[in-house]
All heavy atoms as a GROMACS GRO file, in nm:
protein
  544
    1MET      N    1   6.741  -0.229   5.905
    1MET     CA    2   6.688  -0.362   5.934
    1MET      C    3   6.566  -0.347   6.024
    1MET      O    4   6.565  -0.267   6.116
    1MET     CB    5   6.794  -0.444   6.006
    1MET     CG    6   6.745  -0.582   6.040
    1MET     SD    7   6.856  -0.682   6.143
    1MET     CE    8   7.015  -0.642   6.081
    2ARG      N    9   6.465  -0.427   5.994
    2ARG     CA   10   6.342  -0.424   6.072
    2ARG      C   11   6.317  -0.561   6.131
    2ARG      O   12   6.336  -0.663   6.063
    2ARG     CB   13   6.227  -0.383   5.980
    2ARG     CG   14   6.097  -0.367   6.053
    2ARG     CD   15   5.996  -0.294   5.965
    2ARG     NE   16   5.868  -0.292   6.034
    2ARG     CZ   17   5.754  -0.333   5.982
    2ARG    NH1   18   5.748  -0.372   5.857
    2ARG    NH2   19   5.644  -0.330   6.052
    3ILE      N   20   6.276  -0.564   6.256
    3ILE     CA   21   6.244  -0.689   6.325
    3ILE      C   22   6.092  -0.700   6.337
    3ILE      O   23   6.025  -0.604   6.376
    3ILE     CB   24   6.308  -0.694   6.465
    3ILE    CG1   25   6.459  -0.679   6.457
    3ILE    CG2   26   6.269  -0.821   6.538
    3ILE    CD1   27   6.532  -0.792   6.389
    4LEU      N   28   6.039  -0.815   6.300
    4LEU     CA   29   5.895  -0.840   6.306
    4LEU      C   30   5.858  -0.906   6.438
    4LEU      O   31   5.926  -0.998   6.483
    4LEU     CB   32   5.853  -0.932   6.192
    4LEU     CG   33   5.879  -0.883   6.050
    4LEU    CD1   34   5.848  -0.992   5.950
    4LEU    CD2   35   5.800  -0.758   6.020
    5SER      N   36   5.748  -0.863   6.495
    5SER     CA   37   5.694  -0.926   6.615
    5SER      C   38   5.617  -1.052   6.574
    5SER      O   39   5.594  -1.076   6.455
    5SER     CB   40   5.598  -0.830   6.686
    5SER     OG   41   5.482  -0.810   6.606
    6LYS      N   42   5.577  -1.130   6.672
    6LYS     CA   43   5.497  -1.249   6.643
    6LYS      C   44   5.369  -1.211   6.568
    6LYS      O   45   5.329  -1.278   6.474
    6LYS     CB   46   5.460  -1.324   6.772
    6LYS     CG   47   5.572  -1.402   6.831
    6LYS     CD   48   5.525  -1.480   6.954
    6LYS     CE   49   5.640  -1.558   7.014
    6LYS     NZ   50   5.597  -1.637   7.128
    7ARG      N   51   5.307  -1.104   6.609
    7ARG     CA   52   5.182  -1.059   6.546
    7ARG      C   53   5.207  -1.020   6.400
    7ARG      O   54   5.132  -1.058   6.310
    7ARG     CB   55   5.122  -0.942   6.623
    7ARG     CG   56   4.992  -0.891   6.560
    7ARG     CD   57   4.936  -0.773   6.636
    7ARG     NE   58   4.907  -0.811   6.773
    7ARG     CZ   59   4.903  -0.726   6.875
    7ARG    NH1   60   4.927  -0.598   6.855
    7ARG    NH2   61   4.876  -0.768   6.995
    8GLN      N   62   5.313  -0.944   6.377
    8GLN     CA   63   5.346  -0.902   6.240
    8GLN      C   64   5.382  -1.022   6.153
    8GLN      O   65   5.343  -1.029   6.037
    8GLN     CB   66   5.461  -0.802   6.242
    8GLN     CG   67   5.424  -0.670   6.304
    8GLN     CD   68   5.546  -0.584   6.333
    8GLN    OE1   69   5.648  -0.633   6.382
    8GLN    NE2   70   5.536  -0.456   6.301
    9LEU      N   71   5.454  -1.118   6.211
    9LEU     CA   72   5.490  -1.239   6.137
    9LEU      C   73   5.365  -1.315   6.096
    9LEU      O   74   5.351  -1.358   5.981
    9LEU     CB   75   5.581  -1.328   6.222
    9LEU     CG   76   5.625  -1.456   6.152
    9LEU    CD1   77   5.727  -1.424   6.044
    9LEU    CD2   78   5.682  -1.555   6.252
   10LYS      N   79   5.272  -1.329   6.189
   10LYS     CA   80   5.148  -1.404   6.160
   10LYS      C   81   5.068  -1.337   6.048
   10LYS      O   82   5.008  -1.404   5.966
   10LYS     CB   83   5.064  -1.416   6.288
   10LYS     CG   84   4.944  -1.506   6.272
   10LYS     CD   85   4.878  -1.529   6.407
   10LYS     CE   86   4.743  -1.591   6.397
   10LYS     NZ   87   4.737  -1.729   6.367
   11GLU      N   88   5.070  -1.204   6.043
   11GLU     CA   89   5.000  -1.132   5.935
   11GLU      C   90   5.065  -1.160   5.800
   11GLU      O   91   4.996  -1.164   5.698
   11GLU     CB   92   5.000  -0.982   5.963
   11GLU     CG   93   4.911  -0.941   6.078
   11GLU     CD   94   4.926  -0.793   6.113
   11GLU    OE1   95   4.995  -0.720   6.040
   11GLU    OE2   96   4.868  -0.753   6.215
   12LEU      N   97   5.196  -1.178   5.798
   12LEU     CA   98   5.267  -1.201   5.673
   12LEU      C   99   5.256  -1.344   5.623
   12LEU      O  100   5.234  -1.368   5.505
   12LEU     CB  101   5.416  -1.167   5.689
   12LEU     CG  102   5.459  -1.025   5.661
   12LEU    CD1  103   5.608  -1.011   5.686
   12LEU    CD2  104   5.426  -0.984   5.520
   13VAL      N  105   5.276  -1.441   5.712
   13VAL     CA  106   5.285  -1.580   5.666
   13VAL      C  107   5.160  -1.663   5.692
   13VAL      O  108   5.147  -1.772   5.637
   13VAL     CB  109   5.408  -1.652   5.724
   13VAL    CG1  110   5.536  -1.583   5.683
   13VAL    CG2  111   5.400  -1.664   5.874
   14LEU      N  112   5.070  -1.615   5.775
   14LEU     CA  113   4.942  -1.682   5.800
   14LEU      C  114   4.955  -1.822   5.858
   14LEU      O  115   4.867  -1.905   5.841
   14LEU     CB  116   4.858  -1.688   5.670
   14LEU     CG  117   4.835  -1.554   5.599
   14LEU    CD1  118   4.756  -1.576   5.471
   14LEU    CD2  119   4.765  -1.456   5.690
   15TYR      N  120   5.067  -1.851   5.925
   15TYR     CA  121   5.088  -1.979   5.992
   15TYR      C  122   5.069  -1.960   6.141
   15TYR      O  123   5.098  -1.853   6.195
   15TYR     CB  124   5.229  -2.032   5.969
   15TYR     CG  125   5.257  -2.090   5.833
   15TYR    CD1  126   5.388  -2.101   5.788
   15TYR    CD2  127   5.156  -2.137   5.751
   15TYR    CE1  128   5.416  -2.156   5.664
   15TYR    CE2  129   5.184  -2.191   5.627
   15TYR     CZ  130   5.314  -2.201   5.584
   15TYR     OH  131   5.344  -2.254   5.463
   16SER      N  132   5.030  -2.067   6.209
   16SER     CA  133   5.021  -2.062   6.354
   16SER      C  134   5.162  -2.055   6.413
   16SER      O  135   5.258  -2.100   6.349
   16SER     CB  136   4.950  -2.187   6.407
   16SER     OG  137   5.034  -2.301   6.391
   17PRO      N  138   5.174  -2.003   6.533
   17PRO     CA  139   5.307  -2.001   6.598
   17PRO      C  140   5.368  -2.140   6.609
   17PRO      O  141   5.490  -2.157   6.596
   17PRO     CB  142   5.280  -1.940   6.736
   17PRO     CG  143   5.153  -1.861   6.717
   17PRO     CD  144   5.073  -1.935   6.614
   18GLN      N  145   5.285  -2.241   6.632
   18GLN     CA  146   5.335  -2.377   6.644
   18GLN      C  147   5.394  -2.426   6.512
   18GLN      O  148   5.498  -2.492   6.509
   18GLN     CB  149   5.223  -2.473   6.689
   18GLN     CG  150   5.170  -2.445   6.826
   18GLN     CD  151   5.063  -2.335   6.829
   18GLN    OE1  152   5.025  -2.279   6.727
   18GLN    NE2  153   5.014  -2.303   6.948
   19HIS      N  154   5.328  -2.394   6.401
   19HIS     CA  155   5.377  -2.436   6.271
   19HIS      C  156   5.507  -2.364   6.236
   19HIS      O  157   5.601  -2.424   6.182
   19HIS     CB  158   5.271  -2.416   6.162
   19HIS     CG  159   5.307  -2.480   6.033
   19HIS    ND1  160   5.326  -2.616   6.021
   19HIS    CD2  161   5.331  -2.428   5.911
   19HIS    CE1  162   5.359  -2.644   5.896
   19HIS    NE2  163   5.363  -2.532   5.827
   20VAL      N  164   5.514  -2.236   6.267
   20VAL     CA  165   5.637  -2.159   6.244
   20VAL      C  166   5.752  -2.224   6.322
   20VAL      O  167   5.862  -2.244   6.268
   20VAL     CB  168   5.620  -2.011   6.283
   20VAL    CG1  169   5.754  -1.940   6.288
   20VAL    CG2  170   5.526  -1.940   6.186
   21ALA      N  171   5.727  -2.261   6.446
   21ALA     CA  172   5.831  -2.323   6.529
   21ALA      C  173   5.876  -2.456   6.468
   21ALA      O  174   5.996  -2.486   6.467
   21ALA     CB  175   5.780  -2.344   6.672
   22ARG      N  176   5.782  -2.535   6.417
   22ARG     CA  177   5.819  -2.662   6.352
   22ARG      C  178   5.904  -2.638   6.229
   22ARG      O  179   6.003  -2.708   6.206
   22ARG     CB  180   5.693  -2.741   6.314
   22ARG     CG  181   5.626  -2.812   6.430
   22ARG     CD  182   5.522  -2.911   6.384
   22ARG     NE  183   5.409  -2.848   6.319
   22ARG     CZ  184   5.300  -2.806   6.380
   22ARG    NH1  185   5.287  -2.819   6.510
   22ARG    NH2  186   5.202  -2.750   6.312
   23LEU      N  187   5.866  -2.540   6.147
   23LEU     CA  188   5.945  -2.509   6.027
   23LEU      C  189   6.084  -2.459   6.065
   23LEU      O  190   6.183  -2.498   6.001
   23LEU     CB  191   5.872  -2.404   5.942
   23LEU     CG  192   5.744  -2.448   5.872
   23LEU    CD1  193   5.675  -2.330   5.807
   23LEU    CD2  194   5.774  -2.556   5.769
   24GLU      N  195   6.092  -2.375   6.166
   24GLU     CA  196   6.223  -2.326   6.213
   24GLU      C  197   6.311  -2.443   6.256
   24GLU      O  198   6.429  -2.451   6.218
   24GLU     CB  199   6.206  -2.233   6.332
   24GLU     CG  200   6.166  -2.092   6.297
   24GLU     CD  201   6.153  -2.007   6.421
   24GLU    OE1  202   6.062  -2.032   6.502
   24GLU    OE2  203   6.235  -1.916   6.438
   25LYS      N  204   6.255  -2.533   6.334
   25LYS     CA  205   6.331  -2.646   6.386
   25LYS      C  206   6.382  -2.735   6.273
   25LYS      O  207   6.492  -2.790   6.279
   25LYS     CB  208   6.244  -2.727   6.482
   25LYS     CG  209   6.319  -2.834   6.558
   25LYS     CD  210   6.235  -2.898   6.664
   25LYS     CE  211   6.317  -3.001   6.739
   25LYS     NZ  212   6.242  -3.063   6.846
   26ALA      N  213   6.302  -2.745   6.166
   26ALA     CA  214   6.339  -2.827   6.051
   26ALA      C  215   6.432  -2.752   5.954
   26ALA      O  216   6.472  -2.807   5.852
   26ALA     CB  217   6.212  -2.872   5.977
   27GLY      N  218   6.464  -2.627   5.986
   27GLY     CA  219   6.551  -2.548   5.900
   27GLY      C  220   6.482  -2.499   5.773
   27GLY      O  221   6.547  -2.466   5.675
   28GLN      N  222   6.348  -2.491   5.777
   28GLN     CA  223   6.271  -2.451   5.660
   28GLN      C  224   6.209  -2.313   5.673
   28GLN      O  225   6.124  -2.274   5.593
   28GLN     CB  226   6.160  -2.554   5.634
   28GLN     CG  227   6.214  -2.692   5.605
   28GLN     CD  228   6.104  -2.794   5.593
   28GLN    OE1  229   5.987  -2.766   5.615
   28GLN    NE2  230   6.142  -2.915   5.557
   29PHE      N  231   6.252  -2.238   5.774
   29PHE     CA  232   6.199  -2.103   5.797
   29PHE      C  233   6.307  -2.023   5.866
   29PHE      O  234   6.386  -2.080   5.944
   29PHE     CB  235   6.072  -2.109   5.885
   29PHE     CG  236   5.996  -1.980   5.889
   29PHE    CD1  237   5.909  -1.948   5.786
   29PHE    CD2  238   6.012  -1.892   5.994
   29PHE    CE1  239   5.838  -1.828   5.788
   29PHE    CE2  240   5.942  -1.772   5.997
   29PHE     CZ  241   5.855  -1.741   5.894
   30PRO      N  242   6.315  -1.892   5.842
   30PRO     CA  243   6.417  -1.811   5.909
   30PRO      C  244   6.411  -1.824   6.061
   30PRO      O  245   6.302  -1.827   6.119
   30PRO     CB  246   6.384  -1.668   5.866
   30PRO     CG  247   6.310  -1.683   5.737
   30PRO     CD  248   6.233  -1.812   5.750
   31LYS      N  249   6.526  -1.830   6.122
   31LYS     CA  250   6.535  -1.843   6.268
   31LYS      C  251   6.496  -1.713   6.338
   31LYS      O  252   6.527  -1.605   6.292
   31LYS     CB  253   6.678  -1.878   6.308
   31LYS     CG  254   6.723  -2.014   6.261
   31LYS     CD  255   6.683  -2.119   6.359
   31LYS     CE  256   6.741  -2.253   6.316
   31LYS     NZ  257   6.661  -2.361   6.360
   32ARG      N  258   6.430  -1.729   6.451
   32ARG     CA  259   6.394  -1.614   6.533
   32ARG      C  260   6.518  -1.556   6.600
   32ARG      O  261   6.618  -1.624   6.617
   32ARG     CB  262   6.289  -1.652   6.636
   32ARG     CG  263   6.337  -1.752   6.738
   32ARG     CD  264   6.227  -1.804   6.827
   32ARG     NE  265   6.136  -1.886   6.750
   32ARG     CZ  266   6.010  -1.910   6.783
   32ARG    NH1  267   5.960  -1.862   6.892
   32ARG    NH2  268   5.934  -1.984   6.707
   33VAL      N  269   6.506  -1.431   6.639
   33VAL     CA  270   6.614  -1.360   6.709
   33VAL      C  271   6.566  -1.337   6.852
   33VAL      O  272   6.456  -1.284   6.872
   33VAL     CB  273   6.643  -1.224   6.641
   33VAL    CG1  274   6.750  -1.148   6.718
   33VAL    CG2  275   6.682  -1.243   6.496
   34GLN      N  276   6.646  -1.380   6.949
   34GLN     CA  277   6.612  -1.357   7.090
   34GLN      C  278   6.646  -1.212   7.124
   34GLN      O  279   6.762  -1.174   7.121
   34GLN     CB  280   6.689  -1.453   7.179
   34GLN     CG  281   6.641  -1.456   7.321
   34GLN     CD  282   6.509  -1.529   7.336
   34GLN    OE1  283   6.485  -1.632   7.274
   34GLN    NE2  284   6.421  -1.474   7.418
   35LEU      N  285   6.546  -1.130   7.152
   35LEU     CA  286   6.567  -0.988   7.179
   35LEU      C  287   6.580  -0.959   7.328
   35LEU      O  288   6.636  -0.859   7.367
   35LEU     CB  289   6.451  -0.907   7.120
   35LEU     CG  290   6.432  -0.922   6.969
   35LEU    CD1  291   6.303  -0.857   6.926
   35LEU    CD2  292   6.551  -0.865   6.895
   36GLY      N  293   6.524  -1.046   7.408
   36GLY     CA  294   6.528  -1.030   7.553
   36GLY      C  295   6.482  -1.160   7.615
   36GLY      O  296   6.454  -1.256   7.543
   37PRO      N  297   6.470  -1.165   7.746
   37PRO     CA  298   6.431  -1.289   7.811
   37PRO      C  299   6.295  -1.343   7.765
   37PRO      O  300   6.276  -1.464   7.758
   37PRO     CB  301   6.426  -1.254   7.959
   37PRO     CG  302   6.483  -1.118   7.974
   37PRO     CD  303   6.492  -1.056   7.839
   38ASN      N  304   6.203  -1.253   7.733
   38ASN     CA  305   6.067  -1.296   7.695
   38ASN      C  306   6.024  -1.237   7.562
   38ASN      O  307   5.904  -1.224   7.537
   38ASN     CB  308   5.968  -1.255   7.804
   38ASN     CG  309   5.999  -1.320   7.936
   38ASN    OD1  310   6.018  -1.442   7.943
   38ASN    ND2  311   6.008  -1.241   8.041
   39ARG      N  312   6.120  -1.203   7.476
   39ARG     CA  313   6.084  -1.135   7.352
   39ARG      C  314   6.166  -1.190   7.236
   39ARG      O  315   6.288  -1.201   7.246
   39ARG     CB  316   6.112  -0.986   7.367
   39ARG     CG  317   6.061  -0.902   7.256
   39ARG     CD  318   5.913  -0.886   7.271
   39ARG     NE  319   5.870  -0.768   7.199
   39ARG     CZ  320   5.747  -0.747   7.165
   39ARG    NH1  321   5.654  -0.833   7.197
   39ARG    NH2  322   5.713  -0.639   7.101
   40VAL      N  323   6.096  -1.229   7.129
   40VAL     CA  324   6.164  -1.275   7.008
   40VAL      C  325   6.111  -1.197   6.890
   40VAL      O  326   6.004  -1.134   6.896
   40VAL     CB  327   6.144  -1.427   6.983
   40VAL    CG1  328   6.206  -1.509   7.093
   40VAL    CG2  329   5.998  -1.461   6.963
   41GLY      N  330   6.185  -1.202   6.781
   41GLY     CA  331   6.142  -1.138   6.658
   41GLY      C  332   6.208  -1.207   6.540
   41GLY      O  333   6.290  -1.296   6.557
   42TRP      N  334   6.169  -1.168   6.419
   42TRP     CA  335   6.224  -1.224   6.297
   42TRP      C  336   6.271  -1.109   6.208
   42TRP      O  337   6.206  -1.005   6.201
   42TRP     CB  338   6.117  -1.304   6.222
   42TRP     CG  339   6.084  -1.431   6.291
   42TRP    CD1  340   6.132  -1.556   6.261
   42TRP    CD2  341   5.994  -1.451   6.401
   42TRP    NE1  342   6.079  -1.649   6.347
   42TRP    CE2  343   5.994  -1.587   6.434
   42TRP    CE3  344   5.916  -1.364   6.477
   42TRP    CZ2  345   5.918  -1.640   6.538
   42TRP    CZ3  346   5.841  -1.416   6.581
   42TRP    CH2  347   5.842  -1.552   6.610
   43VAL      N  348   6.383  -1.128   6.140
   43VAL     CA  349   6.435  -1.026   6.051
   43VAL      C  350   6.343  -1.019   5.929
   43VAL      O  351   6.323  -1.120   5.859
   43VAL     CB  352   6.580  -1.058   6.009
   43VAL    CG1  353   6.632  -0.954   5.910
   43VAL    CG2  354   6.671  -1.065   6.131
   44GLU      N  355   6.285  -0.903   5.906
   44GLU     CA  356   6.185  -0.887   5.800
   44GLU      C  357   6.240  -0.930   5.664
   44GLU      O  358   6.171  -1.001   5.590
   44GLU     CB  359   6.139  -0.742   5.793
   44GLU     CG  360   6.032  -0.719   5.687
   44GLU     CD  361   5.989  -0.574   5.679
   44GLU    OE1  362   6.076  -0.484   5.689
   44GLU    OE2  363   5.868  -0.550   5.664
   45ASP      N  364   6.362  -0.889   5.629
   45ASP     CA  365   6.417  -0.925   5.498
   45ASP      C  366   6.428  -1.076   5.480
   45ASP      O  367   6.405  -1.128   5.371
   45ASP     CB  368   6.554  -0.860   5.477
   45ASP     CG  369   6.544  -0.709   5.453
   45ASP    OD1  370   6.433  -0.660   5.421
   45ASP    OD2  371   6.647  -0.641   5.466
   46GLU      N  372   6.464  -1.148   5.586
   46GLU     CA  373   6.474  -1.294   5.578
   46GLU      C  374   6.338  -1.357   5.553
   46GLU      O  375   6.324  -1.449   5.474
   46GLU     CB  376   6.536  -1.350   5.705
   46GLU     CG  377   6.681  -1.313   5.724
   46GLU     CD  378   6.739  -1.362   5.855
   46GLU    OE1  379   6.667  -1.426   5.935
   46GLU    OE2  380   6.859  -1.336   5.878
   47VAL      N  381   6.236  -1.305   5.621
   47VAL     CA  382   6.100  -1.358   5.604
   47VAL      C  383   6.049  -1.326   5.463
   47VAL      O  384   5.990  -1.411   5.396
   47VAL     CB  385   6.004  -1.303   5.712
   47VAL    CG1  386   5.861  -1.345   5.685
   47VAL    CG2  387   6.050  -1.348   5.850
   48LEU      N  388   6.074  -1.204   5.416
   48LEU     CA  389   6.031  -1.166   5.281
   48LEU      C  390   6.103  -1.249   5.175
   48LEU      O  391   6.041  -1.290   5.075
   48LEU     CB  392   6.053  -1.017   5.257
   48LEU     CG  393   5.965  -0.924   5.342
   48LEU    CD1  394   6.004  -0.779   5.318
   48LEU    CD2  395   5.817  -0.947   5.316
   49ASP      N  396   6.231  -1.280   5.196
   49ASP     CA  397   6.303  -1.368   5.103
   49ASP      C  398   6.242  -1.507   5.101
   49ASP      O  399   6.228  -1.569   4.997
   49ASP     CB  400   6.452  -1.378   5.141
   49ASP     CG  401   6.530  -1.251   5.111
   49ASP    OD1  402   6.479  -1.164   5.037
   49ASP    OD2  403   6.642  -1.239   5.163
   50TRP      N  404   6.206  -1.558   5.220
   50TRP     CA  405   6.142  -1.688   5.232
   50TRP      C  406   6.010  -1.690   5.154
   50TRP      O  407   5.982  -1.784   5.080
   50TRP     CB  408   6.121  -1.721   5.380
   50TRP     CG  409   6.056  -1.852   5.406
   50TRP    CD1  410   6.116  -1.974   5.417
   50TRP    CD2  411   5.916  -1.876   5.424
   50TRP    NE1  412   6.023  -2.070   5.440
   50TRP    CE2  413   5.898  -2.014   5.445
   50TRP    CE3  414   5.803  -1.794   5.423
   50TRP    CZ2  415   5.773  -2.072   5.466
   50TRP    CZ3  416   5.679  -1.851   5.444
   50TRP    CH2  417   5.665  -1.988   5.465
   51LEU      N  418   5.930  -1.584   5.171
   51LEU     CA  419   5.804  -1.573   5.097
   51LEU      C  420   5.828  -1.567   4.947
   51LEU      O  421   5.757  -1.630   4.868
   51LEU     CB  422   5.725  -1.450   5.142
   51LEU     CG  423   5.653  -1.461   5.275
   51LEU    CD1  424   5.604  -1.323   5.319
   51LEU    CD2  425   5.539  -1.559   5.268
   52GLN      N  426   5.930  -1.492   4.905
   52GLN     CA  427   5.961  -1.481   4.762
   52GLN      C  428   5.999  -1.616   4.703
   52GLN      O  429   5.961  -1.648   4.591
   52GLN     CB  430   6.074  -1.380   4.740
   52GLN     CG  431   6.099  -1.348   4.593
   52GLN     CD  432   5.977  -1.286   4.526
   52GLN    OE1  433   5.925  -1.185   4.574
   52GLN    NE2  434   5.930  -1.344   4.418
   53GLN      N  435   6.071  -1.697   4.780
   53GLN     CA  436   6.105  -1.831   4.734
   53GLN      C  437   5.979  -1.914   4.710
   53GLN      O  438   5.972  -1.992   4.615
   53GLN     CB  439   6.195  -1.902   4.835
   53GLN     CG  440   6.334  -1.846   4.842
   53GLN     CD  441   6.415  -1.907   4.956
   53GLN    OE1  442   6.370  -2.001   5.024
   53GLN    NE2  443   6.534  -1.854   4.978
   54ARG      N  444   5.880  -1.898   4.798
   54ARG     CA  445   5.753  -1.971   4.780
   54ARG      C  446   5.685  -1.924   4.651
   54ARG      O  447   5.633  -2.003   4.575
   54ARG     CB  448   5.657  -1.946   4.897
   54ARG     CG  449   5.711  -1.979   5.034
   54ARG     CD  450   5.711  -2.122   5.068
   54ARG     NE  451   5.817  -2.196   5.122
   54ARG     CZ  452   5.948  -2.175   5.131
   54ARG    NH1  453   6.003  -2.068   5.090
   54ARG    NH2  454   6.029  -2.263   5.182
   55LEU      N  455   5.685  -1.793   4.627
   55LEU     CA  456   5.624  -1.740   4.505
   55LEU      C  457   5.698  -1.786   4.381
   55LEU      O  458   5.637  -1.823   4.281
   55LEU     CB  459   5.620  -1.587   4.511
   55LEU     CG  460   5.525  -1.526   4.614
   55LEU    CD1  461   5.547  -1.377   4.623
   55LEU    CD2  462   5.382  -1.559   4.582
   56ASP      N  463   5.832  -1.784   4.387
   56ASP     CA  464   5.911  -1.831   4.274
   56ASP      C  465   5.884  -1.978   4.246
   56ASP      O  466   5.874  -2.019   4.130
   56ASP     CB  467   6.060  -1.810   4.300
   56ASP     CG  468   6.100  -1.663   4.306
   56ASP    OD1  469   6.018  -1.576   4.266
   56ASP    OD2  470   6.212  -1.635   4.353
   57GLY      N  471   5.870  -2.058   4.350
   57GLY     CA  472   5.838  -2.200   4.334
   57GLY      C  473   5.703  -2.220   4.269
   57GLY      O  474   5.684  -2.311   4.188
   58ARG      N  475   5.610  -2.134   4.300
   58ARG     CA  476   5.476  -2.142   4.241
   58ARG      C  477   5.485  -2.113   4.092
   58ARG      O  478   5.424  -2.181   4.010
   58ARG     CB  479   5.384  -2.043   4.310
   58ARG     CG  480   5.243  -2.042   4.252
   58ARG     CD  481   5.159  -1.937   4.317
   58ARG     NE  482   5.211  -1.806   4.281
   58ARG     CZ  483   5.152  -1.692   4.310
   58ARG    NH1  484   5.041  -1.691   4.381
   58ARG    NH2  485   5.203  -1.577   4.272
   59GLU      N  486   5.563  -2.012   4.055
   59GLU     CA  487   5.580  -1.978   3.914
   59GLU      C  488   5.644  -2.093   3.838
   59GLU      O  489   5.606  -2.124   3.727
   59GLU     CB  490   5.665  -1.851   3.901
   59GLU     CG  491   5.601  -1.726   3.958
   59GLU     CD  492   5.468  -1.691   3.894
   59GLU    OE1  493   5.456  -1.702   3.772
   59GLU    OE2  494   5.376  -1.652   3.967
   60GLU      N  495   5.746  -2.157   3.899
   60GLU     CA  496   5.812  -2.271   3.836
   60GLU      C  497   5.714  -2.385   3.815
   60GLU      O  498   5.713  -2.448   3.710
   60GLU     CB  499   5.930  -2.319   3.920
   60GLU     CG  500   6.050  -2.229   3.914
   60GLU     CD  501   6.114  -2.227   3.777
   60GLU    OE1  502   6.130  -2.333   3.715
   60GLU    OE2  503   6.147  -2.116   3.730
   61SER      N  504   5.630  -2.412   3.915
   61SER     CA  505   5.532  -2.520   3.905
   61SER      C  506   5.434  -2.494   3.792
   61SER      O  507   5.397  -2.583   3.718
   61SER     CB  508   5.454  -2.534   4.035
   61SER     OG  509   5.540  -2.573   4.138
   62ASN      N  510   5.392  -2.370   3.776
   62ASN     CA  511   5.296  -2.334   3.672
   62ASN      C  512   5.358  -2.349   3.533
   62ASN      O  513   5.290  -2.387   3.438
   62ASN     CB  514   5.245  -2.191   3.690
   62ASN     CG  515   5.152  -2.178   3.810
   62ASN    OD1  516   5.096  -2.277   3.856
   62ASN    ND2  517   5.138  -2.058   3.860
   63ARG      N  518   5.487  -2.323   3.519
   63ARG     CA  519   5.552  -2.335   3.388
   63ARG      C  520   5.569  -2.480   3.346
   63ARG      O  521   5.570  -2.509   3.229
   63ARG     CB  522   5.691  -2.269   3.393
   63ARG     CG  523   5.683  -2.120   3.380
   63ARG     CD  524   5.822  -2.061   3.362
   63ARG     NE  525   5.823  -1.936   3.437
   63ARG     CZ  526   5.914  -1.899   3.524
   63ARG    NH1  527   6.018  -1.975   3.544
   63ARG    NH2  528   5.904  -1.787   3.588
   64HIS      N  529   5.580  -2.569   3.444
   64HIS     CA  530   5.602  -2.710   3.412
   64HIS      C  531   5.472  -2.788   3.402
   64HIS      O  532   5.473  -2.906   3.376
   64HIS     CB  533   5.693  -2.773   3.518
   64HIS     CG  534   5.833  -2.722   3.511
   64HIS    ND1  535   5.868  -2.597   3.558
   64HIS    CD2  536   5.947  -2.778   3.464
   64HIS    CE1  537   5.998  -2.579   3.539
   64HIS    NE2  538   6.048  -2.687   3.483
   65SER      N  539   5.361  -2.724   3.425
   65SER     CA  540   5.231  -2.792   3.420
   65SER      C  541   5.179  -2.803   3.279
   65SER      O  542   5.207  -2.728   3.193
   65SER     CB  543   5.128  -2.719   3.504
   65SER     OG  544   5.169  -2.720   3.640
   0.00000   0.00000   0.00000
C-alpha cells in the first residue's frame, strides 16, 4: 500500500486542496488518512480507483452520444 502526499495527490487529480476537501466532505472523493498531528495522506489505490471511475464515466458518455 502506498500513501500519497498532498503534492502527489495534486499531481494526480489536478484539483486545489480546497476542492479536494469539499469533495471529501460530500463523500465524492476518497477520505484522507491522518498520519500524525500535522500530516495527512491518501491511499493511492483508492485515488486511482476514483480516477478510473471518472474515465469509465467518460467512456459511457461517449457511447450514449
